[in-house]
C-alpha positions, -999 to +999 in steps of 0.1 A: +652+006+697+660-010+664+625-025+664+611+010+659+629+013+626+611-001+596+609-004+558+576+007+543+561+009+508+555+045+496+522+050+479+528+049+442+510+048+408+525+036+375+512+038+340+528+040+305+542+074+313+562+061+343+558+062+381+547+087+407+552+082+444+542+104+474+544+106+511+519+125+532+517+130+570+499+102+587+504+065+587+539+064+570+552+098+581+545+105+618+565+138+618+564+171+600+592+175+575+616+203+586+643+195+562+649+176+529+684+168+518+699+143+495+732+124+488+743+122+451+773+115+430+780+087+455+808+062+450+803+025+454+812+014+490+821+049+502+802+050+535+779+080+543+760+088+574+782+071+600+765+088+630+735+089+652+710+116+662+697+122+697+663+136+687+660+136+649+636+112+630+643+104+594+629+086+563+655+075+538+646+068+502+668+057+474+658+078+444+683+061+421+706+031+425+708+013+458+721+015+494+727-010+522+718+008+554+732-006+586+713+004+617+723-003+653+707+006+687+739-004+705+726-039+713+711-051+680+720-043+644+701-048+612+709-041+576+682-029+552+683-026+514+670+005+497+668-002+460+637+014+446+622+049+449+589+036+463+605+021+494+612+042+526+632+034+557+620+051+589+649+057+614+640+068+649+662+088+673+692+072+690+700+048+661+735+046+646+734+045+608+758+038+580+747+042+544+767+022+519+761+029+482+763-004+464+763+013+430+781+044+418+760+075+415+732+063+437+709+090+451+694+090+486+668+115+497+664+121+534+632+136+550+641+149+585+620+160+614+642+188+625+664+215+610+702+209+610+715+210+646+751+200+652+744+193+688+720+166+678+747+145+661+768+118+677+798+112+654+817+086+675+804+051+679+819+047+714+802+079+724+769+067+710+772+034+730+779+054+762+749+077+756+726+048+745+734+029+778+722+059+798+689+061+779 
């Protein structure tokens, strides 16, 4: 359900040298990280993501630039803005996602609960809707 997805502030410290942010298992991260990947050299308005996962949980973080993230559970949709490196977006399983870089060269890090598994992906929105109805 879309209501299970949420933005959260990542613990951070700043001083005259700059900022430091960190995520540890517990309150903000309820899964063990099995994979980290990142999107970079992105082009403004060139959609990324555009799929759902059956089991995978993720946290998305914009390390540079900004992204609009459209999430849908097949009934409700919501758009989130990721525009700072100390803001995370938790995405639960069975949520369609589309990441839209709203600046060139934005960088998005993704913390994932599982290793890459092609069988976990749903690439077609109509297929996603059909599977979501059965859930």
